[in-house]
C-alpha positions in Angstrom: -3.5 123.7 -109.1 -1.8 121.2 -107.2 -4.5 118.4 -106.3 -2.3 117.4 -103.2 -2.6 120.7 -102.3 -6.6 120.2 -101.9 -5.9 117.9 -99.0 -3.3 120.0 -97.4 -5.3 122.8 -96.3 -4.3 124.1 -93.0 -6.6 125.4 -90.5 -7.0 128.6 -89.4 -5.6 127.9 -86.0 -2.4 126.7 -87.6 -1.8 129.5 -89.9 -2.5 131.9 -86.9 0.2 130.1 -84.7 2.6 129.8 -87.7 2.2 133.8 -88.2 2.7 134.6 -84.5 6.0 132.5 -85.0 7.2 134.8 -87.6 6.4 138.0 -86.3 2.8 138.5 -86.9 1.2 138.2 -83.8 -1.8 140.4 -83.9 -4.1 137.7 -84.8 -5.9 136.1 -82.0 -6.0 132.3 -81.8 -9.0 130.4 -80.5 -7.2 127.8 -78.5 -4.1 127.1 -77.0 -3.4 124.0 -79.0 0.3 123.9 -80.3 0.7 122.9 -84.0 3.8 122.0 -86.0 4.7 124.5 -88.7 2.9 124.8 -91.8 5.6 124.0 -93.9 7.2 125.8 -96.7 6.9 129.5 -97.1 4.9 129.3 -100.2 2.4 126.8 -98.6 1.9 129.4 -95.7 1.3 132.1 -98.3 -1.0 129.9 -100.5 -2.6 128.6 -97.3 -3.4 132.1 -96.3 -5.3 132.9 -99.8 -7.0 130.0 -99.1 -9.0 130.9 -95.7 -12.5 131.8 -95.5 -11.6 134.5 -93.0 -10.8 137.7 -94.8 -8.8 138.6 -91.5 -6.6 135.7 -92.0 -6.4 136.0 -95.5 -5.5 139.9 -95.3 -2.8 138.6 -92.8 -0.9 137.6 -96.2 -0.2 141.5 -96.6 1.3 141.8 -92.8 3.3 138.6 -93.4 4.7 140.2 -96.4 5.7 143.3 -94.5 7.2 141.3 -91.7 9.2 138.7 -94.0 9.9 140.6 -97.6 12.3 137.8 -97.9 9.2 135.7 -98.5 8.8 137.5 -101.8 10.9 134.7 -103.4 8.3 132.1 -102.8 5.4 134.0 -104.6 5.7 132.0 -107.8 5.5 128.5 -106.4 2.6 129.6 -104.1 0.8 130.5 -107.1 1.3 127.0 -108.5 -0.9 125.9 -105.6 -3.9 128.0 -106.4 -6.8 128.2 -108.7 -6.7 131.1 -110.9 -9.5 133.4 -108.6 -6.9 132.9 -105.9 -3.8 133.4 -108.0 -5.2 136.8 -108.5 -6.0 137.7 -104.8 -2.4 136.6 -104.2 -1.4 139.1 -107.1 -3.5 142.0 -105.2 -2.5 141.4 -101.9 1.0 141.1 -102.8 0.8 144.2 -104.7 -1.0 145.9 -101.6 2.2 144.9 -99.5 4.6 146.3 -102.0 2.8 149.9 -101.8 2.4 149.5 -98.1 5.9 148.8 -97.5 6.8 152.1 -99.6 4.5 154.0 -97.8 5.5 152.7 -94.3 9.1 152.1 -95.1 10.8 154.3 -92.2 8.8 152.5 -89.6 9.2 149.1 -91.1 13.2 149.9 -91.1 13.2 150.9 -87.7 11.6 147.5 -86.7 13.1 145.2 -89.2 16.7 147.0 -89.3 19.1 145.7 -92.2 16.8 142.7 -92.9 13.9 144.8 -94.1 14.5 144.0 -98.0 12.6 145.7 -100.4 9.5 143.7 -102.0 10.1 143.8 -105.8 7.3 145.2 -107.7 6.1 141.9 -109.6 2.7 142.6 -110.8 1.9 146.3 -111.3 2.4 146.3 -114.9 0.7 143.0 -115.5 -2.3 144.5 -113.6 -2.3 148.0 -115.1 -2.0 149.7 -111.9 -0.4 153.2 -112.1 -0.2 156.4 -109.8 2.1 159.1 -108.6 2.5 157.7 -105.1 2.0 154.6 -103.1 -1.1 155.8 -101.9 -2.5 156.8 -105.4 -1.4 153.2 -106.6 -3.0 151.5 -103.5 -6.5 153.7 -104.5 -6.1 152.0 -107.9 -5.4 148.6 -106.9 -8.5 148.8 -104.3 -10.6 149.7 -107.4 -9.2 147.1 -109.5 -9.8 144.5 -106.6 -13.4 145.5 -106.4 -14.0 145.2 -109.8 -12.2 142.0 -110.5 -13.9 140.5 -107.5 -17.4 141.9 -107.6 -17.2 142.9 -104.1 -17.6 146.5 -103.2 -15.5 146.7 -100.1 -13.2 149.2 -98.9 -10.0 147.3 -100.2 -7.6 150.1 -99.5 -9.0 150.3 -95.8 -8.4 146.6 -95.9 -4.9 146.8 -97.0 -4.2 149.5 -94.8 -5.8 147.7 -91.7 -3.6 144.8 -92.1 -0.5 147.0 -92.1 -1.8 149.0 -89.2 -2.5 146.2 -87.1 0.9 144.7 -87.4 2.8 147.9 -86.7 0.6 148.6 -83.6 1.3 145.0 -82.3 4.8 145.5 -83.1 4.9 149.0 -81.1 3.0 147.5 -78.2 5.5 144.7 -78.0 8.3 147.0 -78.0 6.9 149.0 -75.2 6.5 145.6 -73.2 10.1 145.2 -73.5 11.2 148.5 -72.3 
């Protein structure tokens, strides 16, 4: 882990502001302050993983759905994280891959030609299998619970990030009409 990264921990407000500027605007901000951008995409993704708030951490999934081009920055983000955080990044990234497959049609409608396919970087390494994106997502959730020791509805957490993003985009589209 990059020692300098420890000193560069972004606040939740900064990250939420940055996400909104990138099309992930479903998270509410506490104040009206404006912040300068977090920096590079790999710093933003690492900053999300490092947050205490689960709602902000899971926004990494929404970010990857909104900006699949950020996939090229994953390896640089991993270099900023400790092993436990790196595992969270792998799990959330992989969830975004499966959710992109599940919601391909609606994502294509919103993103158009810029809707790049997220490459599946970690499924083999994580040992995730399944006949469908939904089955793979369930298997990923089981692995997440096992590796984190937190018995949560991880599949629901992943799906919730996608639902919030898509619902917000639908509302924003209706506001423009």
